[in-house]
N, C-alpha and C positions, 0 to 999 in steps of 0.2 A: 383023715387027713390031718397032719399036724401043722398048725399055724406057725409062722415064723415070728417069734415075738422078740427078736433081738432088738434092743434100743440103743446098742453102741456098735461102733466098727473101728477098725484100725486106720490110722492115717497111712497112706502109701509112702509118705516121706520120712515121718519120724517114728512110725509104728506105734504111736501112743493112741490110747482109746479116746475116741470123740463120739458125740451124738450121731445117730444114723442119719438125721437131716442136716447136719452141719455142712456149711458151705466152704468154711474156712477153718483150718486147724488152730486150736486155741494154744497148742503148744510150739508149734514151729512157724504159724502164720502163713503157711502155703495154702493156695486154694485147692479144694478137693476136686477131682475129676468126675463131676456129674454133669447132666444136660443143663440143670439150673445154674450151677456155678459157672459153666462156660458162658452161658448167655449173660449172666450177671457181669462177669469180668470183661465180656466184650462191650456191654453197655457202659461200663465205667471207662474203659479205654477209649471207646468212641465219643462219650460225652466230654471228657476232659479236653481233647483236641478242639472240638467244637467251641467250647467256652473260651478257650485261648484264642481261637480264630476270631471269635466275636470281639474280644477285647483288642485285639490287633487291628480289627476292621475299624472299630470305633476310634482308636488311636490315630490310625492312618487318616481317617476323615477330618479329624480335629486339626491334624498337622497340615493337611491339605488347605483347610481354610485359613490357618495362620500364614502359609506360604503365599497363598493367593492375596491376602490383605497387604503383606509386605511388598508384594510384586506391584499391587496397584498404587501404593504410595509413591512410587518412582515413575508412574505414568502420567502423562499429561491429561488435563481434564477432558479434552476432546476424545482421547483414546479410551479413557475410562467409561465415558458416556456411550460411545460406540459398542463397547463389550457388553454393557449393561443392556442396550438395545437388542444386541444379538441374543443374549441369554434369555431376555423376555420374549423374543420371537420364537426361539426354541421351545420354551416353555408353553407358549400358546400353541404351537404346532403339535406338541405331545397331546395337549389337552383336547384338542380338536380331533386328532387321529386315534387316541386311545382313551376315551372317557371313562371306561371301566375301571382303569387304574386309579383314576381320581375319585371315583365313587367309592371304591374299596378303601382307599386312603381316608376317606371322610367317614364312611360307615364304621369300618373296623380299624381304627388307629392302634398301631403298635408302638412300643417304646422306640423302636428303630425308626419307624416312619416319622413319628413325631420329632425325633432328634434331627432327622434328615431335613424335614420341613423347616424346624426352627433354625438350624444352621444356615440353610439357604436364604431364609428370610433376613437373618442378621447380616449375611454377606451382602445381600442386595441393598439393605438399608445402608451399610457402610459405604458401598460403591456409589450409590445415588446421592445420599444426603450427608454422609460423613466425610470420608477421605476424598471425595470428589468435589467438594466446595471450593470454588476458585480461590486461589490465594491472592492477597494484595501484591501487585507486581512493584518492583523496585528497579531504579537504574543507577548504575554506578560508572563513573568516568575515569578514564586512565590518567588523563593529563589535564583535567579541568576540575581540580579540586576546589578552586575559588569560584565565586559567581562570576567573575570577569577575568579576561586574559588579553594582554597586548601581543599582537602578531605583526610581522612585517611582510607577509605573503598574500597573494591573492587568492589562493586556494588552501584550505585547511582540512586535515583529516581529524575528525571528532571520533575517537575510540572509547568503547565502554562495553558494559554487559548489562543485559536485562534479564530479570528473573521473575517468573518462570521463563524458560527459554522460548516457549511458543507464544509469548505475549507479542501483540502488534504494537508497532511504534509509529506515532504521527509526529512530524517536525513542522514547525511554523517559524518562519523568519520575518521579524517585524510585523507579527500579527497576520501574516499571510501564508497559506499553505505552501510549504517548500517540497517540491517534487524531487524524489531521489529513487534510484533503481536499486540501491543497496538494502539488504535485509539481514537481520540477525542470523547466525548460523545455528546449527542444532544445539549448540551449548549456550546460545544467547549472546555471543560476542558479535559486536558490530562495528563497522567502520563507515562513517558517512564523510565524503568529500564535499564541502560546501563552499561556494564562491563568496568572497568578501568584498564589501564596498569600503571605500575610505571612512574611517570614523567608526561609530557604534554599529554593531550588527547583533541585534537580539533574537536569540533562539529560544524556542520552548519545545520541550520533549514530553510527550505524553504516552505512557505504556498502558495497554488495555489487555487485560487478562479475563476475557469473558464477563465484561460488565464491571469488573474491579479495575480502577484506574489510579495512575500515579503520574504527576506532573512536576516538572523541574526546569528551571530557566537558566540559561547561561548567556553571557555577553562577550563577544570577541570585538575588541578594539583594534582596527587596523591602522597601523602607522606606516606612512610612505617610507620607503628606502631612500637613501641619498640619490641614486640614479633616477628613481621614479619622480623625486621632487624636482630635480634638474629638468627631466623631460616635461613635467607638468608646467613649469615656469616657461619653457620654450614654447609650448603650445598655447598657453594664455597670452604670451606676447605676440606670437603669430596671428592669433585670433583678433587681438586688439588692433594690430595693423591693418588687418583685412577689413575690420569694421570701419576703421578710420577712413581708409581708401574708398569704401563703398558710399560712406557719407559725403565724402568730397565729390565723388562722381554724381551723386544724386543732388547735391547743392549746385554743381555746374550745370546739370541738365535742367534743373529747375529755373536757373537764371537765363538759360538759353531759350527755354520754352515759354517763360512768362510774357504776358502781354507787353508789347512795345519792343521787344527784342528783335534784332535784325540778324537773319541767317542767309544762307544761300541754298538753292536748289543743287542737287548733285549734277555734275557736269557730264550728263548724258543726253543724247538727242534722240527724239524730242521728249519733253516732260509733258505728261497729260495730267490735268487737274479737273475736279468736278466743280460745278458751278453751285453746288449745295452739298450738305453732308450726305443725303440720301443719293444724290447723283454720283458722288465719290464711291459710295459703297457699291453702287451698280457698275461704275466704270472699273473699279479694281477687279471685279469678277471677270470682266471681259479681258483685262490685261493678263491676269493669272492664267485664264484659259487659252490665251494667244488668239483670241477673236478679233482680228483687225477690222472685219466689217462692222461688228458691234461697236467698236470704238469710233470708227468713222461716222456711223449714223448718230452717235451722241454728240459729236462735234457739229455735224450739220444741224442737228435740232437745238443746238445751244445748251445742251446738258453737260458738255465738257468743252475744254479750251486747251490751248497749246501755249506753253512758255519755253523760253530758251534755257537750255542747261547751264547752270552757273549763275542764273539771275538772282539778284537779291530779293529777299522777301521780308516783309515785316509781319510779325505775329499779332494776329488780333485776339486770337483765343486758342488754347490747346487743350484737348480733353480726350483721354483714353486713346492716345497715340495718333490723333488726328489734328492737323493743323488747319486753323481758319487764318489765312494770310491775305495780304495785299501784295501784288506784284509791282516792284518798284522800278524795273527797267525792262527793256526788250520787248518781245511780243507779248501781247496782252497786258501791257504796262497799266498800272492803275486799277486792275481788275481784282475783284475779290474771288478767292477759290478755296477749296478744300483738297488736301493731300495727306498722305500718310507720313509719319516721321521717318520711314525708311527711305524717303526720297529727299530728305533734308540733311545736309551736313552739319 
């Protein structure tokens, strides 16, 4: 048998001589059609897309982290915290349900896994401690640039804007908490309608953004309008006249009731009087109840007496609406008795 000792072959593309084991033609650069060259070419073709896919995947992951960070910058503190809590819960759930993945990640870390874990850790840190740190709130007013302002209305709309928009606002008027149902809208704009008293009205506004606070004070000085001034003067005059009349009536009543004054019993028949203060209290109960028998029994026992209507009486003492008097004429003349001032003219 003759052995085949050929060391070269012809390239099927350019017909030039190449080594028998050559995979690629050194003359035209084409791959030679052998089992080994086909497999090598496929490996090269398959390997290149996989490497490109890895690069694309890594770039996409980094881009996703950047987008998430930007999105979190525009979220409120409470929303960021809720999202972080949710992600932590998901991570805990995965760790409890699929512990093998975490063991594999720890025992056999790869570049991809290390990058993924590191990226998530950085994102979590930024969410919780970096971009989620509450900002110092501020309050800006639309029409109260100065510390005080004069107005002539009883109700005034205080308008402004608080930042961040989800900050809470507390209002105090003259160091007392002022209750209002208005709240800032989603953009932080607010309108508070406040009642004003005449003179100085001191307001303090405190914005609270999760522990970070900002306070500012404003003073509204209310001046009365001409119409209000006229009305106030008229009310003051009427009040003064009423007080003067009440004083005159009190003085007249005092002089009429003081000891030694002479008055008359009302002109009704008959007038019943008690022979003592306690007897009058007892008698008045019978009179109010319409108990004629009780009244007669007091008269028969000497606890009550009868006087003519319109008789003159002289005041001995007056106390808490009850007269201690002496009857000057008519039935029971010169007797002392007690009677309510409702029976005295």
